[in-house]
C-alpha positions, 0 to 999 in steps of 0.5 A, a space after each residue: 499499500 502506497 500511502 501519502 500524507 497531505 499537510 497544508 502549511 501556512 506560516 508553520 516555521 515554528 512546528 514544521 521541523 518537529 512535525 516532520 521528525 515525528 511523521 518520519 518516525 511514524 513512517 519508519 514504523 509503518 514501513 517496518 511493520 509492512 503496513 505501508 510501502 517504502 514508496 509512501 511519501 509525506 507531502 507538505 503543501 505551502 499555501 503562500 506562507 510569508 515565513 521560511 516554511 518553503 525553505 524548510 520543506 526544500 531542506 527536508 526534501 533534500 535530506 530525505 526523499 520521503 519528504 515532498 513539497 508542493 508550493 502554491 503560487 499564492 495563498 488560496 486558503 486551507 481547503 484549496 491547499 488541501 485539495 491541491 495536495 490530494 489532487 496532485 498525489 492521487 495518481 501516485 498513491 493507493 490512499 491519502 491521509 490529510 492532516 494539519 501541520 500542528 499535529 494536534 490530530 494524534 498520528 497514532 490514529 493513522 494505524 487504525 485508518 490503514 487497517 480500516 482501509 485494508 478491510 475495504 473502507 474507501 474513506 475513514 474519518 478522524 473523529 475527536 473523542 473529546 474536547 478536553 483541551 478546548 476552552 469553553 468558548 471554543 467548545 460551545 462554538 464548535 458544537 454550535 457549528 456542527 449543530 447549525 450545519 446539520 439543521 441546515 441540511 449539510 451532511 457532516 461528521 460531528 466533531 470531524 475536521 479534515 483529518 481523514 483517509 481517502 482511497 485512490 477511488 474516493 480521490 478520483 470521484 472527489 476530482 469530479 466535483 468542480 465547485 470553486 467554493 470549497 467545503 470538503 467536510 460537506 463534499 466528501 460524504 457526498 461521494 458515498 462509498 464504504 466509510 468508517 470512523 476512527 476516534 482519537 483525542 486531540 492534543 494541544 498545539 506544539 507551537 505557534 498560533 492557530 490559523 482559525 481565530 473566531 473570525 475565520 471560524 465564522 467565515 468558514 461556517 458561513 461558507 459551509 452553509 451557503 456552499 451546500 445548503 439553500 435553506 437560508 433562502 427558504 428561511 427568508 421565504 418563510 420569514 417573509 410569509 410570517 411577516 406578511 401575515 402579521 402585517 395583515 393582522 395589524 392592518 385589520 386591528 388598526 382598521 377596528 381601532 380607526 372605526 371605533 374611534 380609538 386611534 392613537 398616533 403611535 409614533 414609537 411603534 411606527 418607527 420600530 416597525 420601519 426600522 425592523 422591516 428595513 433591517 429584515 430587508 437588508 439582511 435578506 438581500 445580503 443572504 441572497 447576494 451571498 448566493 449570487 456572488 457564489 454563482 458569479 464565481 462559479 461561472 468564471 471557472 477560475 483555477 482553485 489553485 496554481 502550483 508554482 513548484 512540485 518537489 517529488 522524487 521525479 524532477 520532471 514533476 517540477 513544473 507549473 500546475 493548475 486546477 
């Protein structure tokens, strides 16, 4: 079995060498146990880093061919960087495992992922068994994130990020999804095929800062909902019907008050109504505009990423690629 690890990196110079050392030892153990082939590779994807991430990847590749590197021409975001890595290695591996560079995802779970792959699974999800290392706020927002996605009709695996194994067959099918607005956690379950889960405890980050602060997490959640569900637009429709119904009731009420001589000049209620309706209209236009914007981006068919350089065993692979 030829296994490729795909690791997106953005400004990870503080942890990259430690991560490489840990993964190399894991690979040596897997190879000695004959679980994977010695042709297996560890592939770092530099997502337009501004620090020395790419220089470190080049040194690792020169030191040991087990390390490969993919350099994107500019920062395209975690999901596009991950996709770039997966699509680049899919022809040269039997399966690929994606994980983050900070190794908060326990790499010992790789063994069980491989076992489940050999049992016939095309997709194996790495799922957190607990959130003991998270703060209350982080735990609350993360759990709310999965619940909201589920309510919106997005099929996701609870407490799963992007730590997963995908077979060559699953990667081939993933390449058929052409949307520009990527949310892999929602797209991968659409592939189908036999899947399973591996549970692990997430560890603390070794060094550096999280690349997903609250602002990015909210944007990521919104991306997931609007990329895979039209329920927000349906919600606006039902909200509009509800407000229209209330307005009819209020119209009848005011007519009764008028003919019974009980008319009151309610400036406060009028002002509140105007502001409420105005705010609702702007919100509705904003949500609809978000969908129109996504349609606009999809119709342009721009490449999701451009590979500037690819370090691999074959020097002929070091060429420009785009997808």
